[in-house]
C-alpha positions in Angstrom: 0.1 0.1 0.1 1.2 3.2 -1.1 2.2 5.8 2.0 -0.6 8.5 2.5 -0.2 11.9 1.3 1.6 14.2 3.6 2.3 18.0 3.8 5.2 19.6 5.8 5.3 23.8 5.7 8.7 25.0 7.4 10.9 28.1 7.8 14.3 28.9 8.3 16.9 31.7 8.6 19.1 32.2 5.3 22.9 31.2 5.6 23.6 31.9 2.1 26.3 35.2 2.2 28.0 37.3 -0.7 27.0 39.5 -3.4 23.7 39.4 -5.7 25.3 36.7 -7.9 26.4 34.2 -5.2 22.5 34.5 -4.0 21.6 33.4 -7.0 24.0 30.8 -7.4 22.9 29.1 -4.2 19.3 29.4 -4.9 19.9 28.0 -8.4 21.8 25.1 -6.8 19.1 24.4 -4.4 16.5 24.3 -7.0 18.4 22.1 -9.3 18.6 19.4 -6.8 15.2 19.7 -5.2 13.6 19.6 -8.5 15.8 16.2 -9.5 15.3 15.0 -6.2 12.0 15.5 -5.3 10.8 14.3 -9.3 12.8 11.2 -8.2 10.6 10.4 -5.0 6.8 11.8 -5.8 7.7 14.8 -3.6 6.1 18.5 -4.8 6.4 21.8 -3.1 7.0 25.3 -3.2 9.9 27.5 -2.1 9.7 31.1 -1.7 13.2 33.2 -0.9 14.1 36.3 0.5 18.1 37.9 1.9 16.1 37.1 5.4 14.7 33.5 5.1 13.0 30.3 3.5 10.3 28.9 3.5 8.6 26.0 2.0 6.2 23.4 1.5 6.8 19.8 0.4 4.0 17.1 -0.2 4.5 13.3 -0.8 5.0 10.3 1.2 5.6 10.6 4.7 9.0 9.3 4.4 10.2 11.0 1.4 8.9 14.0 2.9 10.6 13.4 6.3 14.0 12.2 4.4 13.7 15.4 2.3 13.2 17.7 5.7 16.0 16.1 7.5 18.6 17.0 4.8 17.2 20.5 4.8 17.6 20.8 8.6 21.1 19.6 8.3 22.2 22.0 5.5 24.4 24.8 6.4 22.6 27.2 4.0 19.3 27.2 6.7 19.5 28.3 10.4 16.8 27.9 12.7 14.9 25.6 10.9 11.8 26.0 12.2 9.0 23.0 11.5 5.4 24.5 11.4 3.1 21.8 10.3 3.7 18.1 9.1 0.6 16.3 8.6 -1.5 14.2 6.3 -2.9 16.0 3.5 -6.0 15.5 1.4 -4.6 16.6 -2.0 -1.4 18.0 -3.4 -1.4 21.9 -3.5 1.6 22.0 -6.0 1.2 19.0 -7.7 2.4 20.4 -11.1 6.2 21.7 -9.7 8.2 19.5 -8.3 9.5 22.5 -6.8 7.5 25.9 -7.5 9.7 29.1 -6.9 9.1 32.5 -5.9 12.3 34.8 -5.0 15.5 36.1 -6.6 14.4 36.9 -10.0 13.7 40.3 -11.6 10.1 39.1 -12.6 9.6 38.3 -9.0 11.2 41.7 -7.3 8.9 43.8 -10.0 5.8 42.0 -9.2 5.9 41.7 -5.6 7.8 44.8 -5.1 10.4 44.0 -2.5 9.4 40.8 -1.8 12.8 39.3 -2.6 15.0 41.6 -1.0 15.0 42.4 2.8 11.1 43.2 2.8 8.9 42.6 5.7 8.0 39.2 4.9 8.7 37.5 8.4 7.2 33.6 8.4 8.4 33.7 12.5 5.2 36.1 12.7 2.9 33.9 10.8 0.3 31.1 11.8 1.3 28.0 9.8 -1.9 28.3 7.7 -1.0 32.0 7.1 2.5 31.1 5.7 0.9 28.3 3.6 -1.3 30.5 2.3 1.0 33.1 1.3 3.5 30.5 -0.4 0.2 29.1 -2.2 -0.9 32.5 -3.2 2.7 33.7 -4.3 2.9 31.0 -6.6 -0.3 30.7 -8.3 -0.7 34.8 -8.6 2.9 34.4 -10.5 2.1 31.1 -12.6 -1.3 30.1 -12.2 -2.0 26.4 -12.4 0.6 25.2 -14.1 
């Protein structure tokens, strides 16, 4: 029997350092690895990033999502990794993306007015539901239902 669908939401403080190009390289690396690995194990989700923090939703089997989250928690590009929710889910929110992304791009900066920079976005001040809704809204406002 296949493991039931689970959804995990977390946020962490950004430890990527350097000039803008170094940040872009770091994010490109994270996305490349995540998209490849997630597709292999049937995990979908979305990542948002600004210069201060990451926030992410992962969806898939309990085992696959736990494994990915454990790697994230040990990744030195993240600090103060905070698990907000990890529970069964009725359906995928990001089923069309191995890893949707909103953050460091000219398109995102223009559209979300500073979100990708040092904005007031602070997931520590949001409930898990509010953060999940913000991620969902940012992705779907930008990309629509892929």
